C-alpha positions as CSV (number, residue, x, y, z in Angstrom):
1,M,4.3,4.7,28.1
2,M,2.4,7.9,27.5
3,P,-0.4,7.8,24.9
4,A,0.5,8.8,21.3
5,L,-1.5,9.8,18.3
6,I,-1.0,7.5,15.3
7,G,-2.4,8.1,11.8
8,D,-2.4,6.4,8.4
9,I,-3.1,9.2,6.0
10,G,-4.0,8.2,2.4
11,A,-5.5,10.0,-0.5
12,T,-9.0,8.8,0.3
13,N,-9.2,8.2,4.0
14,A,-7.3,9.4,7.1
15,R,-7.3,6.7,9.8
16,F,-6.4,7.8,13.3
17,A,-6.0,6.0,16.7
18,V,-4.5,6.7,20.1
19,L,-1.8,4.3,21.0
20,K,-2.2,3.2,24.6
21,D,0.0,0.6,26.2
22,G,1.2,-0.4,22.7
23,E,-2.3,-1.0,21.4
24,P,-4.4,1.2,19.0
25,T,-7.6,2.5,20.6
26,N,-10.4,5.0,19.7
27,I,-10.0,4.2,15.9
28,E,-11.7,6.6,13.6
29,V,-11.7,6.8,9.8
30,L,-12.2,10.3,8.4
31,P,-12.7,11.0,4.6
32,V,-9.9,13.2,3.4
33,A,-12.2,15.2,1.1
34,D,-14.2,16.4,4.1
35,H,-11.2,18.3,5.5
36,P,-9.2,21.3,4.0
37,S,-5.9,20.2,5.6
38,L,-4.2,17.4,7.5
39,G,-4.1,19.7,10.6
40,D,-7.9,20.1,10.4
41,A,-8.4,16.4,10.2
42,I,-6.2,15.8,13.2
43,Q,-8.0,18.5,15.2
44,T,-11.3,16.9,14.3
45,Y,-10.1,13.6,15.5
46,L,-8.7,14.9,18.8
47,K,-11.9,16.7,19.5
48,K,-13.8,13.4,19.0
49,T,-11.5,11.7,21.5
50,D,-11.5,14.4,24.2
51,G,-13.0,13.0,27.3
52,A,-12.3,9.5,26.2
53,S,-10.5,7.0,28.5
54,V,-7.1,8.2,27.5
55,P,-5.4,11.6,28.1
56,R,-5.0,13.9,25.1
57,P,-1.7,12.9,23.4
58,R,1.3,15.2,23.2
59,R,3.3,13.1,20.7
60,G,2.5,11.1,17.7
61,A,3.5,9.4,14.4
62,L,1.9,9.7,11.0
63,A,2.2,7.6,7.9
64,V,1.6,9.7,4.8
65,A,1.0,8.7,1.2
66,G,3.9,10.5,-0.4
67,P,7.7,10.9,-0.2
68,V,9.2,12.1,3.1
69,T,12.3,14.0,2.0
70,G,12.4,17.0,4.4
71,D,10.2,19.2,6.5
72,Y,7.7,20.2,3.9
73,L,5.7,17.4,2.4
74,S,3.1,17.0,-0.4
75,F,0.8,14.1,-0.9
76,T,1.2,12.3,-4.2
77,N,-2.5,11.7,-5.1
78,H,-4.1,14.5,-3.1
79,P,-3.6,18.3,-2.8
80,W,-2.8,18.3,0.9
81,S,0.7,19.6,1.9
82,F,2.2,20.6,5.2
83,S,5.3,21.4,7.2
84,I,6.1,18.8,9.9
85,A,7.4,21.5,12.3
86,G,4.4,23.7,11.6
87,L,1.9,20.9,12.0
88,T,3.6,19.8,15.3
89,H,3.2,23.4,16.6
90,D,-0.3,23.9,15.4
91,I,-1.7,20.8,17.0
92,G,0.2,21.4,20.3
93,F,2.5,18.4,20.2
94,D,5.9,18.0,21.7
95,H,7.0,15.6,19.0
96,L,5.6,14.3,15.7
97,A,7.3,11.7,13.6
98,V,6.3,11.4,9.9
99,V,7.1,8.5,7.6
100,N,6.0,7.3,4.2
101,D,2.9,5.1,4.5
102,F,4.6,2.1,3.2
103,V,7.4,2.4,5.7
104,A,4.7,1.8,8.3
105,Q,3.3,-1.1,6.3
106,A,6.8,-2.5,6.1
107,M,7.5,-2.3,9.8
108,A,4.3,-4.2,10.4
109,A,5.1,-7.1,8.0
110,P,7.6,-9.0,10.3
111,I,5.0,-9.2,13.1
112,L,1.9,-10.2,11.0
113,G,1.1,-13.7,12.1
114,P,-1.0,-16.2,10.2
115,D,-4.2,-14.7,11.6
116,R,-3.4,-11.4,9.9
117,R,-2.2,-12.6,6.5
118,R,-3.3,-15.1,3.9
119,Q,-0.8,-17.0,1.8
120,V,-1.2,-17.3,-1.9
121,G,0.8,-20.0,-3.6
122,P,3.7,-22.1,-2.3
123,G,6.8,-21.1,-0.4
124,A,8.1,-20.6,3.1
125,P,9.9,-17.6,4.5
126,V,13.6,-17.6,5.3
127,D,14.4,-16.1,8.7
128,G,16.7,-13.0,9.0
129,V,16.4,-11.7,5.5
130,A,14.6,-8.9,3.7
131,I,10.8,-8.8,3.3
132,A,9.1,-6.7,0.6
133,I,5.8,-5.0,0.6
134,I,3.7,-3.8,-2.4
135,G,0.2,-2.6,-2.3
136,P,-2.4,-1.2,-4.8
137,G,-4.8,1.3,-3.2
138,T,-5.4,4.9,-4.3
139,G,-1.8,4.6,-5.5
140,L,0.8,1.9,-5.6
141,G,3.0,1.7,-2.6
142,V,6.3,-0.2,-2.3
143,S,8.8,-0.7,0.5
144,I,11.4,-3.1,1.8
145,V,12.2,-4.0,5.4
146,V,15.6,-5.5,6.4
147,P,16.8,-7.0,9.7
148,V,19.8,-5.7,11.5
149,K,21.5,-7.1,14.6
150,D,21.5,-4.7,17.6
151,N,23.2,-6.0,20.8
152,G,22.4,-9.6,19.9
153,A,18.7,-8.8,19.1
154,T,17.1,-8.3,15.7
155,R,15.4,-5.1,14.8
156,W,13.9,-4.1,11.5
157,I,14.6,-1.1,9.3
158,A,12.2,0.0,6.6
159,L,13.6,1.5,3.4
160,P,11.4,4.2,2.0
161,G,11.1,4.5,-1.8
162,E,8.7,5.3,-4.6
163,G,8.8,2.0,-6.4
164,G,5.2,2.3,-7.5
165,H,6.4,4.8,-10.1
166,V,8.8,2.5,-11.9
167,T,8.0,2.0,-15.6
168,L,5.3,-0.6,-16.1
169,P,6.7,-3.9,-17.3
170,T,4.6,-5.7,-19.9
171,V,4.7,-9.4,-20.8
172,T,1.9,-10.1,-23.2
173,A,0.9,-8.5,-26.5
174,R,-2.4,-7.4,-24.9
175,E,-0.6,-5.6,-22.1
176,Q,1.8,-3.9,-24.6
177,A,-1.2,-2.8,-26.7
178,L,-2.7,-1.1,-23.6
179,V,0.6,0.7,-23.0
180,D,0.8,1.8,-26.6
181,L,-2.8,3.1,-26.4
182,L,-1.9,5.2,-23.4
183,H,1.2,6.5,-25.1
184,R,-0.8,7.5,-28.2
185,G,-3.2,9.2,-25.8
186,G,-0.4,11.5,-24.6
187,K,0.9,9.6,-21.5
188,A,4.6,9.8,-21.8
189,H,5.4,7.6,-18.8
190,V,3.2,4.6,-18.0
191,S,4.2,3.5,-14.5
192,G,3.2,0.6,-12.3
193,E,0.8,3.0,-10.5
194,T,-0.8,4.0,-13.8
195,L,-2.6,0.7,-14.1
196,V,-2.1,-1.1,-10.8
197,C,-4.1,1.0,-8.4
198,G,-7.8,2.0,-7.9
199,A,-7.9,4.5,-10.7
200,G,-5.8,2.0,-12.8
201,L,-8.7,-0.5,-12.6
202,A,-11.0,2.1,-14.2
203,L,-8.4,3.1,-16.8
204,L,-7.8,-0.6,-17.6
205,H,-11.5,-1.3,-18.1
206,A,-11.9,1.8,-20.3
207,S,-8.8,1.1,-22.3
208,L,-9.7,-2.6,-23.0
209,S,-13.1,-1.4,-24.2
210,T,-11.4,1.1,-26.6
211,L,-9.0,-1.6,-27.9
212,D,-12.0,-3.8,-28.7
213,G,-13.8,-1.0,-30.5
214,N,-16.5,-0.7,-27.8
215,G,-15.8,2.8,-26.8
216,K,-14.9,4.0,-23.3
217,T,-17.2,2.7,-20.5
218,A,-16.9,4.9,-17.5
219,L,-16.9,2.7,-14.4
220,D,-15.5,3.4,-11.0
221,P,-13.0,0.9,-9.5
222,A,-15.6,-0.6,-7.1
223,E,-18.0,-1.3,-10.0
224,V,-15.2,-2.9,-12.0
225,T,-14.4,-5.2,-9.1
226,H,-18.0,-6.0,-8.4
227,R,-18.7,-7.0,-12.0
228,A,-15.5,-9.1,-12.2
229,V,-16.4,-11.0,-8.9
230,A,-19.9,-11.5,-10.2
231,G,-18.5,-12.7,-13.5
232,D,-21.2,-10.9,-15.6
233,D,-18.9,-8.5,-17.4
234,P,-16.2,-10.1,-19.6
235,V,-14.3,-6.8,-19.9
236,A,-14.2,-6.5,-16.1
237,V,-13.1,-10.1,-15.7
238,E,-10.2,-9.4,-18.1
239,T,-9.5,-6.1,-16.3
240,I,-9.0,-7.9,-13.0
241,G,-7.0,-10.7,-14.7
242,I,-4.5,-8.2,-16.2
243,F,-4.4,-6.2,-13.0
244,C,-3.4,-9.3,-11.0
245,A,-0.9,-10.4,-13.6
246,L,0.8,-7.0,-13.7
247,L,0.9,-6.9,-9.9
248,G,2.6,-10.4,-10.0
249,T,5.2,-9.2,-12.4
250,L,5.9,-6.1,-10.3
251,A,6.0,-8.1,-7.1
252,G,8.5,-10.6,-8.7
253,N,10.7,-7.7,-9.8
254,L,10.6,-6.3,-6.3
255,A,11.5,-9.7,-4.8
256,L,14.5,-10.1,-7.1
257,T,15.7,-6.5,-6.4
258,A,15.4,-6.8,-2.6
259,G,16.4,-10.5,-2.3
260,A,13.1,-10.7,-0.4
261,R,13.3,-14.4,0.6
262,G,11.5,-13.5,3.9
263,G,8.3,-13.1,1.8
264,V,6.4,-10.5,-0.3
265,F,3.3,-9.0,1.3
266,I,0.4,-7.5,-0.7
267,A,-1.1,-4.5,1.1
268,G,-3.8,-2.0,0.2
269,G,-7.6,-2.2,0.0
270,I,-8.1,-3.7,-3.4
271,V,-6.7,-7.2,-3.4
272,P,-8.5,-8.4,-0.2
273,K,-11.8,-7.6,-1.9
274,L,-11.0,-9.9,-4.9
275,G,-11.1,-13.1,-2.7
276,D,-10.4,-16.3,-4.6
277,L,-10.5,-14.4,-7.9
278,F,-7.0,-13.2,-6.9
279,D,-5.9,-16.7,-5.9
280,R,-7.1,-18.1,-9.2
281,S,-5.4,-15.3,-11.2
282,D,-2.1,-15.3,-12.9
283,F,-0.5,-13.3,-10.0
284,R,1.6,-16.2,-8.6
285,E,2.6,-17.6,-12.0
286,R,3.7,-14.1,-13.2
287,F,5.5,-13.5,-9.8
288,A,7.8,-16.5,-10.4
289,A,8.1,-16.3,-14.2
290,K,11.6,-14.9,-14.5
291,G,13.4,-17.4,-16.6
292,R,16.3,-19.0,-14.8
293,M,15.5,-17.0,-11.7
294,H,12.3,-19.0,-11.3
295,T,14.1,-21.3,-8.9
296,F,15.0,-18.3,-6.7
297,L,11.4,-16.9,-6.7
298,E,9.3,-20.1,-6.4
299,P,10.2,-20.7,-2.7
300,I,9.4,-17.1,-1.7
301,P,6.0,-17.0,-0.1
302,T,3.5,-14.3,-1.1
303,Y,0.9,-13.1,1.4
304,V,-2.2,-10.9,1.2
305,I,-2.4,-8.7,4.4
306,T,-5.8,-9.2,6.0
307,E,-5.1,-7.1,9.1
308,E,-7.4,-4.1,8.9
309,Y,-4.9,-1.5,10.1
310,P,-1.4,-2.7,9.5
311,A,0.1,0.8,9.4
312,F,-1.0,1.3,13.0
313,L,1.1,-1.8,14.0
314,G,4.1,-0.4,12.1
315,L,3.8,3.0,13.7
316,A,3.6,1.4,17.1
317,E,6.8,-0.4,16.3
318,L,8.5,2.8,15.2
319,L,7.4,4.6,18.4
320,R,8.4,1.7,20.6
321,E,11.9,1.8,19.0
322,G,12.1,5.5,19.8
């Protein structure tokens, strides 16, 4: 198999590799802000790998953080936009496939073994049924992957969507007060991504401070997480607690919608940094707290993805399938 460029392009980082014999090689992470366009970032990466142990690719597959609905694409949380046909021509490729980033994450989920995931809570997967993926990072990504029989073998098809933008479901009075505060501040639609993502952590912390009459405290998401893990900022601790609870409710809703008895996988860069703070949170309780559907959800396992580059694995699967 000829080498191929693969890329996981988010709003913060662009991760690239060359797929050789089915394995990602020459991995590089480039800050998105350092490049005026996706094409520039790709050319920078290709120049870095020129003269490496693999020939320059002529084909590739990219996972991008935004809806893929035609030839011209725009990123949801970054000003980059591009034409697939134009980009393919500009970088000198014969073929370039482009999918939503969580399509790539979803394609990786069925092949993530115990060494690449960490289970949180009880449950065991059912074979041959849907698997769901949800992940807070710069935004909130969602996808579903379903098995289909093909000449006696099973292959997986990922369903793209924008489930991170569903209306945020609240359960407690405190959560509703947060949403009411955001509405009063002029935000007409409070989505899952509004609070369950990196920027959402900062917004949650500031909003809780405002509700308690302490004024807004401007902290970046990394500092909120650091203070919560250290346990020396009660507002940060509550922020992470609400963040995990909301993620649990969203994940439970997704599992019910998809019938995801094959498991629900938590992707993205935020949750792995929380460690056992996530395990001790209300995530799993809120995941299963759906009244009489508790008995449906309780056996469904939930996993935190620990693989560093899961989208690369998914893109490799997509290229392997043609």
